Structure formats: C-alpha cells, structure tokens
C-alpha positions as CSV (number, residue, x, y, z in Angstrom):
1,M,0.0,0.0,-0.1
2,D,1.5,3.4,-1.0
3,A,1.8,6.3,1.4
4,C,-1.2,8.2,0.0
5,N,-3.6,5.1,0.4
6,R,-2.2,4.5,4.0
7,C,-3.0,8.1,4.9
8,S,-6.5,8.0,3.5
9,T,-7.1,4.7,5.4
10,F,-6.2,6.0,8.8
11,L,-7.9,9.3,8.4
12,L,-11.2,7.6,7.6
13,A,-10.6,5.4,10.8
14,L,-9.9,8.5,12.9
15,L,-13.5,9.6,12.7
16,T,-14.6,6.4,14.4
17,I,-12.2,6.7,17.4
18,S,-13.7,7.3,20.3
19,G,-5.7,36.9,30.7
20,C,-5.8,39.4,27.8
21,L,-8.9,40.5,25.9
22,P,-8.9,40.0,22.1
23,P,-9.3,42.9,19.8
24,V,-12.2,43.0,17.4
25,I,-11.8,40.0,15.1
26,G,-11.2,41.5,11.6
27,T,-12.2,39.6,8.5
28,N,-10.7,39.9,5.0
29,P,-10.8,37.7,2.1
30,A,-7.9,35.5,1.5
31,P,-5.9,36.3,-1.7
32,S,-7.0,34.2,-4.7
33,A,-4.5,31.7,-6.3
34,P,-3.9,32.1,-10.0
35,G,-6.2,30.3,-12.1
36,M,-8.9,30.0,-9.1
37,N,-11.0,33.0,-9.6
38,N,-14.0,31.0,-10.0
39,A,-13.7,29.6,-6.4
40,P,-14.9,31.8,-3.4
41,A,-12.1,33.1,-1.3
42,A,-11.8,31.9,2.4
43,A,-12.1,34.6,5.0
44,V,-8.8,35.6,6.8
45,Q,-9.4,36.5,10.5
46,E,-6.9,38.1,13.0
47,L,-7.2,36.4,16.3
48,P,-5.6,37.0,19.7
49,G,-2.0,35.4,20.3
50,E,-3.4,33.0,22.9
51,L,-6.7,31.3,23.3
52,L,-8.3,28.2,25.0
53,T,-9.9,25.3,23.4
54,T,-13.6,24.9,24.3
55,H,-15.6,21.6,24.6
56,G,-16.2,19.3,21.8
57,S,-16.2,15.5,21.0
58,S,-15.2,15.5,17.3
59,P,-11.6,15.5,15.9
60,A,-10.4,19.1,16.0
61,I,-6.8,19.2,14.9
62,F,-6.2,19.4,11.2
63,T,-3.3,19.2,8.8
64,G,-4.2,22.4,7.1
65,S,-6.8,25.3,6.6
66,E,-8.6,23.7,3.6
67,S,-11.9,22.1,4.1
68,Q,-10.7,18.8,2.7
69,A,-7.5,18.9,5.0
70,P,-7.5,15.7,7.1
71,A,-8.3,15.6,10.7
72,V,-5.4,14.1,12.8
73,G,-6.3,14.7,16.4
74,Y,-8.7,15.3,19.5
75,I,-8.2,18.0,22.1
76,T,-10.0,18.5,25.4
77,G,-11.5,21.7,26.5
78,G,-9.5,24.3,28.5
79,V,-6.1,23.6,26.7
80,R,-4.0,26.8,26.0
81,V,-2.9,27.2,22.5
82,Q,-0.7,29.7,20.8
83,I,-2.2,31.2,17.6
84,S,0.6,31.3,15.0
85,G,-1.1,33.3,12.2
86,P,-4.3,34.5,10.9
87,A,-7.2,32.1,10.6
88,V,-8.3,31.1,7.2
89,G,-11.9,30.1,6.8
90,D,-12.9,28.1,9.9
91,R,-9.4,27.1,10.9
92,A,-6.6,28.7,12.7
93,P,-2.8,27.8,12.7
94,V,-1.8,26.8,16.3
95,R,1.2,25.7,18.4
96,I,0.5,23.5,21.3
97,D,3.3,23.2,23.8
98,G,3.5,20.7,26.6
99,P,3.9,17.0,27.0
100,M,3.0,16.5,23.2
101,A,4.0,19.5,21.1
102,I,1.6,20.1,18.1
103,R,2.0,22.1,15.0
104,G,-1.5,22.1,13.1
105,W,-4.8,23.8,12.5
106,I,-7.8,23.9,14.8
107,S,-11.3,24.9,14.0
108,I,-12.0,28.5,15.3
109,S,-15.4,27.1,16.7
110,R,-13.2,25.4,19.3
111,L,-11.3,28.5,20.4
112,G,-12.4,30.9,23.3
113,M,-11.9,31.8,26.9
114,R,-12.8,30.9,30.4
115,V,-15.5,32.7,32.5
116,I,-14.0,34.0,35.8
117,H,-17.2,35.4,37.3
118,R,-20.9,34.4,37.1
119,G,-23.5,36.3,35.2
120,R,-26.3,36.4,32.7
121,V,-25.3,36.7,29.0
122,R,-27.2,39.8,27.5
123,E,-29.4,39.0,24.5
124,T,-29.6,35.4,25.3
125,P,-31.4,33.0,27.8
126,T,-28.1,31.7,29.0
127,Y,-26.1,32.1,32.3
128,L,-22.3,31.5,32.9
129,G,-20.5,30.3,36.0
130,P,-16.8,30.5,36.9
131,G,-14.8,28.0,34.7
132,D,-17.3,27.8,31.8
133,L,-15.7,27.9,28.3
134,V,-17.1,30.2,25.6
135,R,-16.2,31.0,22.1
136,L,-15.2,34.5,21.3
137,L,-16.9,36.4,18.3
138,G,-15.5,39.9,18.7
139,S,-15.2,42.9,21.2
140,D,-16.5,46.6,21.4
141,D,-15.2,49.8,22.5
142,E,-17.0,49.4,25.9
143,G,-14.9,46.4,27.1
144,N,-17.9,44.0,26.2
145,I,-17.2,40.8,24.3
146,R,-19.6,39.1,21.9
147,I,-19.6,35.3,22.6
148,E,-21.2,32.1,21.5
149,I,-22.6,29.9,24.3
150,R,-23.5,26.2,24.1
151,P,-25.3,25.2,27.2
152,R,-24.3,21.6,28.2
153,L,-26.7,19.1,29.8
154,S,-25.7,16.3,32.1
155,S,-26.6,13.8,29.3
156,G,-24.0,15.3,27.2
157,A,-26.2,17.0,24.8
158,E,-25.8,20.7,23.9
159,L,-28.4,23.4,23.4
160,G,-28.1,26.4,21.1
161,P,-25.7,27.9,20.1
162,F,-26.7,31.4,21.4
163,E,-24.8,34.6,20.6
164,G,-24.8,37.4,23.2
165,V,-22.8,40.0,25.1
166,F,-20.6,39.5,28.3
167,P,-18.4,41.9,30.1
168,G,-14.7,41.4,29.0
169,S,-13.7,41.6,32.7
170,G,-15.5,38.3,33.1
171,L,-13.3,36.4,30.7
172,S,-9.6,35.3,31.0
173,L,-7.2,32.6,29.9
174,D,-6.6,31.8,33.6
175,E,-8.6,29.7,36.1
176,P,-11.2,31.6,38.1
177,P,-10.1,33.1,41.5
178,A,-10.7,30.8,44.5
179,D,-13.2,33.2,45.8
180,A,-15.3,33.4,42.7
181,E,-19.0,33.0,43.4
182,A,-20.8,30.0,42.0
183,P,-24.3,30.3,40.5
184,R,-26.8,30.7,43.4
185,E,-28.3,27.7,45.0
186,G,-31.9,26.6,44.4
187,T,-33.8,23.4,44.6
188,P,-32.8,20.4,42.5
189,A,-35.8,18.8,40.8
190,S,-36.2,16.1,38.2
191,L,-37.7,16.5,34.8
192,P,-40.3,13.9,33.5
193,A,-38.3,10.8,32.2
194,A,-38.4,10.3,28.5
195,Q,-40.1,13.6,27.7
196,A,-39.0,16.6,25.9
197,V,-39.4,19.8,27.8
198,Q,-39.8,23.4,26.5
199,I,-38.1,26.2,28.2
200,Y,-39.9,29.7,28.0
201,D,-38.5,33.1,28.4
202,R,-41.4,33.9,30.9
203,P,-44.5,32.3,31.9
204,D,-46.8,32.0,28.8
205,G,-44.0,33.6,26.8
206,S,-42.0,32.4,24.0
207,V,-40.0,29.1,23.8
208,V,-36.3,29.7,24.0
209,A,-35.0,26.0,23.9
210,T,-36.1,22.5,24.2
211,I,-34.6,19.9,26.5
212,P,-34.4,16.6,24.7
213,A,-36.0,13.6,26.2
214,A,-33.8,11.6,28.4
215,T,-33.6,8.5,30.6
216,P,-32.6,9.0,33.4
217,P,-34.2,12.5,33.2
218,E,-32.3,15.8,33.4
219,V,-32.1,17.4,36.7
220,V,-32.7,21.1,37.0
221,V,-32.3,23.8,39.7
222,V,-35.6,25.6,40.6
223,L,-34.8,29.3,41.3
224,R,-38.4,30.7,41.2
225,D,-41.9,29.4,42.0
226,R,-44.9,30.8,39.9
227,G,-47.4,28.2,40.7
228,D,-47.4,25.8,37.7
229,W,-44.5,27.8,36.2
230,K,-41.1,27.2,37.6
231,G,-38.1,29.5,36.9
232,V,-35.2,27.0,36.4
233,R,-31.5,26.9,35.5
234,V,-30.6,23.9,33.3
235,G,-27.3,22.2,32.5
236,V,-23.9,21.9,34.0
237,G,-22.3,25.1,32.6
238,P,-22.9,27.0,30.5
239,Y,-26.5,27.1,31.5
240,I,-29.8,28.1,30.0
241,V,-32.4,29.9,32.2
242,G,-36.1,30.2,31.8
243,Y,-39.5,28.9,32.8
244,I,-41.0,25.4,32.5
245,N,-44.6,24.1,33.3
246,V,-44.2,20.4,33.7
247,P,-44.6,18.2,36.9
248,L,-41.2,17.9,38.6
249,G,-40.0,15.1,40.7
250,P,-37.5,15.0,43.7
251,A,-33.8,15.0,43.0
252,D,-30.9,14.6,45.4
253,A,-28.5,17.2,44.1
254,A,-27.9,19.6,41.2
255,P,-26.2,18.1,38.1
256,S,-22.5,18.5,37.8
257,A,-20.2,18.5,34.8
258,P,-18.6,15.2,33.8
259,A,-15.2,14.7,35.4
260,T,-12.2,15.6,33.3
261,P,-9.9,12.7,33.3
262,S,-6.6,13.4,35.1
263,T,-3.9,10.9,34.1
264,P,-1.4,10.1,36.9
265,A,2.3,10.3,35.8
266,G,3.0,7.3,33.7
267,G,-0.7,6.5,33.6
268,M,-2.7,5.6,30.5
269,P,-4.7,8.4,28.9
270,A,-8.5,7.6,28.8
271,R,-8.7,7.9,25.0
272,I,-5.9,5.4,24.6
273,A,-7.5,3.1,27.3
274,S,-10.8,3.1,25.5
275,E,-9.3,1.5,22.4
276,Q,-9.1,-2.0,23.7
277,N,-9.4,-3.7,20.3
278,H,-5.8,-2.6,19.2
279,P,-2.4,-3.5,20.7
280,L,-1.0,-1.3,23.2
281,F,2.5,0.1,23.2
282,S,4.6,2.4,25.1
283,V,6.2,5.3,23.2
284,P,9.4,7.1,24.3
285,D,10.2,10.8,24.9
286,R,11.1,12.5,21.6
287,A,9.1,10.1,19.4
288,R,7.7,11.8,16.3
289,V,4.3,11.6,14.7
290,R,4.0,12.2,11.0
291,F,1.4,12.8,8.3
292,D,2.3,12.7,4.5
293,G,5.9,12.8,5.2
294,R,5.7,15.7,7.6
295,T,6.2,15.7,11.4
296,F,3.3,17.4,13.2
297,A,3.7,16.1,16.8
298,I,6.6,15.4,19.0
299,L,6.4,13.7,22.4
300,H,8.2,15.4,25.2
301,Q,7.2,12.8,27.7
302,P,6.8,9.1,27.4
303,G,3.3,8.2,26.3
304,F,1.0,5.2,25.0
305,A,-0.1,4.3,21.6
306,R,-2.6,2.0,20.0
307,E,-1.4,0.4,16.8
308,M,-4.1,0.4,14.1
309,Q,-1.9,-1.1,11.3
310,R,1.7,-2.0,10.7
311,Y,3.7,-1.5,7.5
312,E,6.8,-3.8,7.6
313,N,8.0,-2.5,4.2
314,T,8.4,1.0,5.5
315,Q,8.9,0.1,9.2
316,E,6.2,2.5,10.0
317,S,3.0,2.0,12.1
318,D,-0.4,3.8,12.0
319,V,-1.0,4.7,15.6
320,F,-3.3,6.6,17.9
321,V,-1.1,8.1,20.5
322,A,-1.2,10.3,23.6
323,V,0.7,11.5,26.6
324,N,-2.2,12.7,28.7
325,D,-5.8,13.4,28.4
326,Q,-5.5,16.8,26.8
327,V,-4.5,15.9,23.3
328,A,-4.5,12.6,21.2
329,V,-3.3,12.3,17.6
330,R,-3.5,9.8,14.8
331,G,-0.4,9.4,12.4
332,L,2.7,7.3,11.3
333,M,5.4,6.5,13.7
334,R,8.5,4.3,13.4
335,I,8.0,0.7,14.5
336,S,11.3,1.0,16.4
337,D,9.6,3.7,18.7
338,L,7.0,1.2,19.8
339,T,7.6,-1.1,22.9
340,P,4.9,-3.5,24.1
341,A,3.3,-1.8,27.2
342,P,3.6,-3.6,30.4
343,A,0.7,-5.6,31.7
344,D,0.2,-3.3,34.7
345,A,-0.1,-0.1,32.6
346,Q,-2.4,2.1,34.8
347,A,-5.7,3.2,33.0
348,P,-7.7,6.1,34.4
349,A,-11.0,5.5,36.1
350,A,-12.8,8.2,34.1
351,T,-13.9,8.3,30.4
352,P,-12.8,11.0,28.2
353,A,-14.5,14.4,28.7
354,P,-16.4,15.7,25.8
C-alpha cells in the first residue's frame, strides 16, 4: 500500500475513534490563487495570540486550513494554544506546547476563553458560571465581548448555540479566582423521564429552547416558583435559564459536569485506554508523529499508543497516540519507537471528557 493510500485509510478510521482580551476580530478575503478566480475566497481573521480550546467531541486538529484537509487529532476543552497566524476560513494555525508538542490547525469554533465570574449573558437566555468555556466572536469599545454559548446538559447534549454579550472583565485565559461566586443555589428537581421539555422566556411567553427527552431525566435547579410555572437553571455550565410548566420530581443534588480525566504520571490516557481492540505500546520521549511525510507532533514525555496497522515494508505503524488526556493524535510512527506496554499499565477511572 503506498503512502497516500495509507494516509487515507487511517484518516477515515480516525473519525470512528472514540488573561488578555482580544481585539475586534477582523475579517478579510484571502488572496486568490492564480487560475482559481471561480472559487470563493476563504475569510482571513486576525485572532488574539493565545486562546483556550472549548468543549467538543469531534476531531479538532487538522493538517491544514482547507476544508478537505484531514483531521489528525482530538483536544480537550481548556487547553491553552498559541495562535501562530491569521485564521483562514474556519481554521486557525496553532502551536500547542506541553507533554506533546503540536503544530497544526484548529477549528475556530473550538477556540475561546474561560469565564471567571458568574453572570447572565445579554441578548440570550443563558447564564455563565466560573470556569465555563465560551467561544469569542469579537469585542467592542466598551469592554464587552460578543460570545457564543452552548449550554451543556448532564446527558452530554448541547443546546443552542446562542450569541450574546458579556463583560470583558469576566473572561480570562486563567482559572477563576478561588473566591469566585458560583451560580446561586436553588432546589434540585427532576424533569419527567423520556419527555422533551420546552423552556420559555417567561410564563406563557416564547419558547427559547427544548430539553431533549432523556432517561434518566435531566435534573434542573428551581430558582423561582410561580405556581404551575417554575423558573429554572438547566445544565452543567454554561447554563440556560427560563420557565417550564411540567410536573417535577424530587432530586438529591444539582447536576454536575462530567469529570475531566486526570492521568497520573505514567498512567494511560483515557482515549488510549478506550481503544481496547488494538495492541497497546509504550512510546518514548522525543518520538515523532508524521502525516504525509511531515512531522506534526513530538512527544516531550513518554506516552502510550494503540497500533491500528503496521507496514513492515516501510517500518512504520499507523498509531493513535497520547501522553495525557489533553491531546490525542493519529499518524505514522517508526516501528522502532513502539515497545509492548507492561501488563500493569495504569488506566484512568474516568472516561474522556467531551
């Protein structure tokens, strides 16, 4: 099998594996290549020099800016990335430094900042708490930031997206301060099982969102009681707020966000642990991961890899590799960099965060 066919094969398989404020984001058309005047030019956007990744479950690291450029990796929410140039279309060139250094492109829909104080998002039915991640859309002269919010449910589903305005002072690349106030307490209650529930902006008002049917049912926090109508906060952050008028059941506690895996030193990342149908190998420090003959990832700590396919004629393996739970990539690695993992390799207890 030649190199191009090998690359195509593992790219298709990848899809099946489980402090400073930005300026106004400017947009200009990218220059057209000679002979390509009949094709629409991609937009070029100037982004801040550093951003955080937001939540998402699909592959998000790509080999290039083109829509057909292959996906080669996953990244967890909250990872700090260096923006290495203007975004083109829906992708921005990034550098990720850490236990695995990455040079690639990330969808700008996965780039944003962290909330450091609670508050309602103007022009939306959403609410933010400390630590929530939101996508940046632009800023204004009054210090406000236009953001995109995707409220997350405990079932893993997302609502929205919604676009609104939030004070720039409430966003940062850093963790919230230890004394940041959490969203105010209320009374936990359970929605009806296996029933979709509509959320209204006010009693007898307009529908702003629909909570999908789920079993077990979603748990909400009741903040106001208006008889048949209950003012609620829904989700695990970001939240959606509004009124519902369905019978509620008892609940022991408010919902909480899924635990983000935390791999102990030398432990197996959750994404690697979940691929149990493929041989497990240890990978040394300084090992390189390549795509189409170009290195795009270098390990700066020992890691683990699942071997998808081996090519003895080129002494390469198609691998899914990670050092921790932040980043996992798929590419070609030298067979000589793979050592069968010890039988007692420690796997994390938690599953990968979305």
